[in-house]
C-alpha positions as CSV (number, residue, x, y, z in Angstrom):
1,X,-113.5,50.7,147.1
2,X,-114.9,51.9,143.7
3,X,-112.5,52.2,140.8
4,X,-113.0,54.6,138.0
5,X,-111.7,53.2,134.7
6,X,-111.9,49.7,135.9
7,X,-111.0,46.5,134.0
8,X,-114.2,45.2,133.0
9,X,-113.6,42.5,130.4
10,X,-111.0,40.2,129.1
11,X,-110.7,38.4,125.6
12,X,-108.5,35.4,124.7
13,X,-107.9,35.1,121.1
14,X,-106.9,31.7,119.8
15,X,-106.8,29.5,116.7
16,X,-107.9,26.6,118.9
17,X,-111.1,27.9,120.5
18,X,-112.7,24.3,121.5
19,X,-109.2,23.5,123.1
20,X,-109.1,26.8,125.0
21,X,-112.6,26.4,126.2
22,X,-111.9,23.0,127.5
23,X,-108.8,24.3,129.1
24,X,-110.4,27.2,131.0
25,X,-113.5,25.4,131.9
26,X,-111.4,22.3,133.4
27,X,-109.0,24.8,135.2
28,X,-111.3,27.3,136.4
29,X,-114.8,25.9,136.3
30,X,-115.7,28.4,133.7
31,X,-118.7,28.0,131.5
32,X,-119.2,29.6,128.0
33,X,-122.2,30.5,125.9
34,X,-121.5,30.2,122.1
35,X,-122.1,33.4,120.1
36,X,-120.8,32.1,116.8
37,X,-119.7,28.9,115.2
38,X,-116.5,27.2,114.2
39,X,-113.0,28.8,114.3
40,X,-114.1,32.4,114.3
41,X,-116.7,31.9,117.1
42,X,-117.1,34.3,120.1
43,X,-117.7,32.4,123.4
44,X,-118.7,34.6,126.4
45,X,-118.2,33.3,130.1
46,X,-121.5,32.8,131.9
47,X,-122.5,32.5,135.4
48,X,-122.3,34.5,138.6
49,X,-119.7,35.3,141.4
50,X,-117.0,37.6,141.9
51,X,-114.6,38.8,138.9
52,X,-115.2,40.0,135.4
53,X,-116.6,38.4,132.5
54,X,-114.8,37.8,129.3
55,X,-114.8,35.6,126.0
56,X,-112.7,33.3,123.9
57,X,-112.7,34.4,120.5
58,X,-111.7,32.1,117.6
59,X,-109.2,33.9,115.2
60,X,-109.2,31.2,112.5
61,X,-105.4,31.6,112.3
62,X,-105.7,35.1,111.1
63,X,-103.4,36.5,113.7
64,X,-101.5,35.5,116.8
65,X,-102.9,34.2,119.9
66,X,-103.4,36.7,122.6
67,X,-105.0,37.6,126.1
68,X,-106.0,41.1,126.7
69,X,-108.0,42.8,129.2
70,X,-110.3,45.9,128.6
71,X,-110.8,49.1,130.5
72,X,-114.2,50.7,130.5
73,X,-113.8,54.4,129.9
74,X,-116.1,57.4,129.4
75,X,-114.7,58.4,126.2
76,X,-112.6,56.1,123.8
77,X,-111.2,58.7,121.4
78,X,-110.2,60.9,124.4
79,X,-108.5,57.9,126.1
80,X,-106.6,57.4,122.7
81,X,-105.3,60.7,122.8
82,X,-104.3,60.8,126.3
83,X,-102.5,57.4,125.9
84,X,-100.4,58.9,123.0
85,X,-99.7,61.9,125.0
86,X,-98.4,59.6,127.9
87,X,-96.1,57.7,125.4
88,X,-98.3,54.9,124.5
89,X,-99.5,53.9,121.1
90,X,-102.9,53.5,119.3
91,X,-102.7,50.1,117.4
92,X,-106.5,49.9,116.5
93,X,-108.0,53.3,116.3
94,X,-111.5,53.8,118.0
95,X,-114.2,51.9,116.2
96,X,-117.8,51.0,116.8
97,X,-118.8,47.3,116.2
98,X,-122.3,46.3,114.9
99,X,-123.6,46.2,118.4
100,X,-122.8,49.8,119.0
101,X,-119.6,49.2,121.2
102,X,-116.9,51.6,120.6
103,X,-113.4,50.0,121.2
104,X,-109.9,50.6,120.7
105,X,-106.5,48.9,121.3
106,X,-103.4,50.4,122.8
107,X,-99.8,49.8,123.7
108,X,-98.4,51.1,126.8
109,X,-94.8,52.4,126.6
110,X,-93.4,48.9,127.4
111,X,-95.3,47.4,124.4
112,X,-98.1,45.8,126.6
113,X,-101.4,45.4,124.5
114,X,-104.4,46.6,126.4
115,X,-108.0,47.3,125.2
116,X,-110.6,50.2,126.0
117,X,-114.4,50.5,125.4
């Protein structure tokens, strides 16, 4: 079965990325590649097998800890518009990062935080 608008990424934000990396590595056997240093690092999962990729993002205490999944969509701005029309809220408007990835964060009507890119 092929799913349109599939969940294709996850991110775990934490002020203690070393501890999170050890926990998820020990618990699930996940390996990570470092893409930054210190508490503001970005550590992506590596390896093959079933499932989606993701990352641990060091927050350096600049916000709460979180776990979020991302849905890959065709048009981020249009998805934001449709989310609001369906009773959701855009909490991080569409933005493009230095790597050219456009993303946004939404809340569903029950207050659950999700991402789209």
